[in-house]
C-alpha positions in Angstrom: 136.9 146.8 -64.1 137.7 149.7 -61.7 141.0 150.0 -60.0 139.4 149.4 -56.5 137.9 146.2 -57.8 141.1 145.2 -59.5 142.9 145.5 -56.1 140.4 143.3 -54.4 140.3 140.5 -56.9 143.0 138.6 -58.7 140.9 136.4 -61.0 137.6 136.3 -62.7 136.5 133.6 -60.3 137.1 135.9 -57.3 135.2 138.6 -59.1 132.3 136.3 -59.7 132.3 135.3 -56.0 132.5 138.9 -54.9 129.6 139.9 -57.1 127.6 136.9 -55.9 128.2 137.9 -52.3 127.1 141.5 -53.1 123.9 140.3 -54.7 123.2 138.1 -51.7 123.8 141.0 -49.3 121.5 143.3 -51.4 118.8 140.6 -51.5 118.9 140.3 -47.7 118.7 144.1 -47.4 115.8 144.3 -49.8 113.9 141.7 -47.8 114.6 143.5 -44.5 113.4 146.8 -46.0 110.2 145.2 -47.4 109.5 143.7 -43.9 110.1 147.1 -42.2 107.9 148.8 -44.8 105.1 146.3 -44.1 105.4 146.9 -40.3 105.4 150.7 -40.9 102.2 150.4 -43.0 100.5 148.3 -40.4 101.5 150.9 -37.7 100.1 153.7 -39.8 96.9 151.7 -40.3 96.6 151.1 -36.5 97.3 154.8 -35.8 94.6 155.9 -38.3 92.1 153.6 -36.6 93.0 154.9 -33.2 92.7 158.5 -34.4 89.2 157.7 -35.9 88.1 156.2 -32.6 89.5 159.2 -30.7 87.6 161.6 -32.9 84.4 159.7 -32.5 84.7 159.6 -28.8 85.6 163.2 -28.6 82.5 164.1 -30.7 80.3 162.0 -28.5 81.8 163.6 -25.3 81.0 167.1 -26.7 77.4 166.2 -27.6 76.8 164.6 -24.2 78.4 167.5 -22.4 76.1 170.0 -24.3 73.0 167.9 -23.6 74.0 167.8 -19.9 74.5 171.5 -19.6 71.2 172.2 -21.4 69.3 169.9 -19.1 70.9 171.6 -16.1 70.0 175.1 -17.4 66.3 174.1 -17.7 66.0 172.8 -14.1 
């Protein structure tokens, strides 16, 4: 047992309770981290989809613009 831990606890029972609380706190932190990771992955997926739609629309715009100018140049 480290000196810091010895200063915090006076008995084995207190040590067990302290360790139990630390485990519970870490468990909560793990669940929050997993939840945040899931949300980040969903945001990344949404962003990827939006980027793909943007690229498709941009390509369509370029094609239509080229067709329009070619039609105008033949009039």
